N, C-alpha and C positions, 0 to 999 in steps of 0.2 A: 640410236639406230632405228630407222623405220619396221616397222610391223611385218615387210617383205625378208625379212631375215630370221635365221636361227642363231642364237647364240649358242657358242660351244665353249668348255673351261676345258682347259687342257692343262698335263703334267707331262714332261721329255724328262728321259734320261739321253736322250740325242746329242751330238755334237752343237753346239749354237752357229748360226753363218752371221758373221757381222758383230758390232758392237755400238750400241745394243743392237743384240738380234732383228734381224728380219725375216729367218728362214731357220731350219733345222735340220740337218745332214743325217746320211744313215749310219755314222759312226756311232760309238758310246762319246759321252760329252765327257766331262772336265770328271777329277779323280776316278779313273777307271769306271764310268760309267755310272755311280753316284751319285754327285751333283742333279740336282733335280730345279728344272725351273719353270713354273708355273705361269699362266697368260689365259687368254679371250680371244674366239675368232668368231668373225661374225662372217656366217653363209647366206649366199642370196638363196631364197626359198624357192622362187622360181628357175634358175639355172643353176642352183647346187653350184658355184662359183664364190670362190673365197675373195669377199668384198673388202676384210679388215683385220689385221693381226695386231696385237697387245701384248706385250712379252712385258710380265711382271719386273719392276727396278728390283734388282738383288744386290746387296751389298755385308757380305761376310768377312770379306778382309780388310784389315786396317792400314788405307797407304799411309794415311795422317795421325800419326800416336796419339793428338787433340782430340779426334775426331774418334770417338767411339761406337758412333750408334746404328744397329744394325737394323738393315732393311732387309726384311720378309720378305719375298713376292709372293706366297702363299699366302698372307694374311689379306693383301689387297684383293688377288682371286676369292678369297674365302668370303670375302667380307662382300663383295659383291653379289656369290651363290647367295649368300643368308640373305639378302635383302629380296632376290627371287624366290626364295623360298618359304618368305614371312610372306611377302606381297600376294604370292599368289598360291598358296599352301600348296604346294608342288614336293615329289617326291625328289630324290636326285640319282639316276643311273650312270654308272661309271662302264663304258664300255671299254673294252680293250681287243683291239684288231689281233688280225691271224697275219701270215704270211705276206710278204711283198708290197706294202703301204710304202712310201712316202710319207713325211712328215703332212703336206697338204691331201693330200688324200686318205688320213686316216680323219681329219679334221671333216673333211668333204663326206664320208662312209658314215659318221658320225652324226651329222644334220638329215644325210638322206634317211636313216633308219626314225631317227625322232619323226623325221616326215610322214613315210611311210608307216611307222605303227599307230601317229596319230591320239599318244597319250599325252596327256599335259601332264611333263616332267623334267626336270633339268638333266643336259646331257652334258660329261663330264671325260674324257677322254685319256688313257695312261696309253702315251705314245711312244714306244720300247724302239730302238736304231734297226727297225729292217728298213734292209735296201731298197725298198721302190723296185726289184726288177723279181719279173716271173720266171728266172733262169733255174730248173728244179735241181739238178747236178752241182751249181755253184751258187745260187742265191742261198739255195734253201737250209746246206750247211749252216753260213754264216750266219743265217738266220737263227737258228735254232743254238748256236755258241754265243749270241748277243743276247739273247732272251733268259738262259743259261747267269748271266754276268747281270743282268737287270732285276733278278730280285730283290737284292736289299733294297733299290732306288723303287720299283716300286711296293714294296712294304710299306717303305718310309711315307709314298703318297698315299696309300690307303691309309693307314693311321693318320695322317696328317687328315685326311678328308675328315674320316670317321670322328676321331676325338674334336675336331671345329664343330659338326652336327652337332656333335650330344654334348656340347656346351651352350649351341645354341638351344636346343631342348630345355636345358637346365634352367639358363637363363631368361628367354622371350618366349618359354610356352609354346615350341613351337613343335610337334612332332611327326613331322614328313622325317623320312626314314631314306636311308641310302641304299641301292639293290645295284648288283653287277652282273654284265653280260660280258662272257668269254667266246668270242670266234675262233673255231679253227685254231692255229698255232698262238693264240692268244691264252687256250685253255693249258697248253705250257707254260708261257709266261706266269700265269695264276699259279702251276705248279709252285713255279720259283718264290713269287710272292708271299705264297701260304709259307714255305719255309722261312723266308726270310722273316715274317712274325714269329715263328717258332724259335728264333733264334731271340728275338726281341723277349718273347714272355717266356719263352722255356715250354714246358707240358700243356700249361691253362691257357686256353686263346680266347679274348672276350667278344662275345659276338657283336660282330662291328655292321653286320649286313642283316636286312630281311630279307631278301631273294638272292641268288645266285643263280644264275643260267647259263651251261655248259652247252651251247650250240655247233654242232658238227667240227666236236672235239678231235682235233689231230693231238691227241693225248693216248697214252697207253689204257688200252680196257681195264687192268687190274688197278689202276690207278685209285680207287677206295680199299684196296686193302693193304697200303701201307704207308706208315707214318711218312716217308722219304716224298711220297707222293700227293695225293690228294685227300687220304684217310682225314687229316685235321680239320677240313674243310666245313665238317655239319657244324664244330664248336664252333663257327665264326657267323652264320647265319642262323636265323629260322624255317627256309626252306631252301633248299637245293634241289637243281631241276636238270635232266639231261634230255635234250635230243637227239636223235642219232636216226641213220638210216643207211642198210645193207649196200640201198642206191648212190651211196655218196663217191664220185666217181674220184674227185679229188685224193678220196683218202686211200681206196684202192690203188691210186699210183703211189699215196706214200708208202702203204702197205709193199707193194712190189718192189720199186725202184730206190727206196732207201731202208731197206733193212728194218723196218721198222713193227713190232709187235703188235699185235693187233690192237684198233682204233678205238677207243670209247663212243667215237660222234659216228662210226658204220655199226657196229653190234651192238652198241650199250656197253654197260659194267659185266662184266667177266660174271662176277656171281651175285644175283639181284636179291637174292635170298638172304644174304648175310648184309645187305646195307643197312645203314644207319635209316632210320623211320623217316628223317628231313627229308630222303633223296627221293623223288619221282622222276619214274624213267620213261620217256614217251619217243614210240615209234611211229615216223613223220610218214615212212613207207609210202601209205595207200592214199595218202592227200599229194601226192607229189604227179606232177604232169610231165616237166620235163621241156614244158613251152615257154616257164618262165626262167626256165636257169637249168641247163645242157648238164651243168657238171652234178645238181642236185646236190649244191656244198652253201648257197648264199640261200636258201629257205627263208631262215628267219626272217630276213629281211623283205623279198621278193613275193613270196606264196603267202596268199590270202587268206589259208586256213593254219598256216602257222602264225602267222601275226594275229588271226583271230582268235586263240588260244592262249597266245601272250599276252592278250589287251583282258580277257580271264585275268590270268595269272599277274597281273599287275594292280586289278581291280579287288584283290585278295580276297578271287575263290578259292575256298580250296580245291586240292587236289583230285579228290574223288568226287563233285561238282563240277567240274568245269565240262561245258556242255559240248559233246562232238567226239569226246572220248569213247575207249571201249576196253574197259578192264581187263586182263588175262592173268586171273590168280596163281595159275600154274608158273606163268613167269616172272610175278610179283612187275609190272610193268603195265602204260596205258599202250594202246595202240591209236592213231590218231584218225578218225573215220575221213573218207572221202569230200563229205560232204555235210554242212552244219545241221543239226537238225530241225526242223521248221516248227 
């Protein structure tokens, strides 16, 4: 494809539309949402429109008893990802979207984030069956229920990606890493992905990620206190970063209208004093103007200060050396300053 497109790799447990698929819908896919399809998309860098979609062929059921050849879609997609990682020495970011995204919208949002962040990395989306509608009292409960049922599929997609990339590191001396960013309800999806990994590995989880970013998390504020939530996440990563703001209007609505407890993405973790040392917490409130995002929920991609902070994180600057932050020792968290120091 020409240089004017952004390649987005994807895994999804949505229902396929067509055979072979030409799109994916808002419902759980085959085998109660545990079957995963892999593929690639090309997004126009200028217009952010989908130009091309390729769903990797997959054959796991043998209609002909004389033909027992497995076709794994993951192999084709990760071979292409491997080539990019080795040729361009790029890390890979798994992006997990939030509530109210169609399949195509999830791909486009990932490409947009990569473009705006301006960090050289591969982008890989896990897109769960959100219905693509923003009807809070109807779509929101449906999306949360589908997230809960997508945990095992997400765990498998993460594990396949991580194991494949670890094999690259061994066979090809490729030292590129795997990171993950979850936004909004994508953090609730990540919780169930972590629980799916726990079911596979039991009490001891392997370190699969370098950095895990939890942005505007529509997840419980006590999530790091319980093994059944995100407490095990620190085992999976070298570093975990939580971005939050009490000014997040979308999460205020989530609190008030849906009966949810305090949200991680609003006030941050309930008890920062007991957090694993791998977990850093950054309050972005001071950096928000409201001009770029009236909801204060999309700051991870539209706010220039937050993007500058993220670039330093992905550039391997350790938390206490990231420019533009103020550390608050009593609260054991950082505050993002309104302006970068000169």
